[in-house]
Steps between C-alpha positions, in 0.01 A plus 500: 500500500643836383561770764297812440615834650260653748464807294388290195252316715342824622488641143324181386238516780433876487269493192278243680496707833445840341134629528296462188327797348193611700268431205600134505476437883155368506486338159410133557524542879264281703519586878333168590789297348804466734836597339688205356830662429717780654408724210125455560555574867682828429235591251224441760697726749528774239130492415397508875739782565365699206144467638597633845414869565789744568345607832302281738284668770389301790132519588481575874182507694505820721275339751723204550807730525337708770384189693846354498716807576777450738564857599417560872262792569527678831208482744434868433444441131290187566245707703546824306145497356345436841687782679452734197126462544510626865373850537754754611429748781369842390824675601724269280578671166784322313720728298543453126798278395721791382433720807835444689441765773145380549616136555771611749237690707249206467750239622695702744257755622488877482702538824784276401508637144519859629756432777707227336498303823246386760432773752256527794138491403312820549158345433308478820166395356395137554541249218773459240569764241653302213536814292759614762669171571463326168273215375622150580535264203172328551411217260201694391734777388791309352264264308382795302854581380605348164863404433579837349370688807681254737824572322447864497426522874802280571707749307357799683559354848847376401591847403370628827693231689819584308530835680337416833496255789300184514159520668227250585276650241756449227559142619132408484451646151831350360392156625152535349631625170746212476216256572303645218781486244440224249777287348668506255590855598487789251850650438415821696365292800816293496720813532284643776504201729879485470520873583282433797705212633823702468349790686381266780851370533636843519257621772569176697867573508428841655284348782685509817352191664379169372207527745371803314145437386584590142744213456250210469293696249803591290615134518164382382499736194849399400406135536189538281694670225794260507316173559146532360594715211828300435742790541754267667796741479317733741436231761671510842794261547425213735651557831 
């Protein structure tokens, strides 16, 4: 038997392996008959490939997708419709989303907003004057805030916190706003929570005593940002 160089063998096989003209692909082709030779098999593959669309779109049932979602939703969002339906007191008037000064006064109170720090109360009348001391982040209030408003208010209060000390009013509102943030975070929300965690760390370093009542609240906010929102580089190092 004569030895045939590899190049010659390839050249001999090439005409049989090259695709035939498109007009000849289906001529005499019977899909019910199994291929009997390598050439018939290649021809079948060519014909089936030519019949496939360039782009295939999967048909997804939105109802099934919603039913099988794996994203965890916070308890606030689960009960948002219920709390949103609760009637607000007559003295509660929520500012518009773009009203930065209005939201600062709403959350922190007229007195704190004017003084920049908590001072002695001059209101001797019975009852609680929320206009003066600020409205707490009740579920009936925060449930009415969409994600754009939540992000805006978080920005307003973070700006305030960037130049002032930490207060219980700020802590309550920061916690409520973080609880209302939905994941995945919008880019602006991502930047804001990192800014908040860094500011909490700065203030904590300035606190003279570990027994200071501000420390647990600051620790909690840092933990929420670093652990729940996966900003691991901002987490405290284990002691």
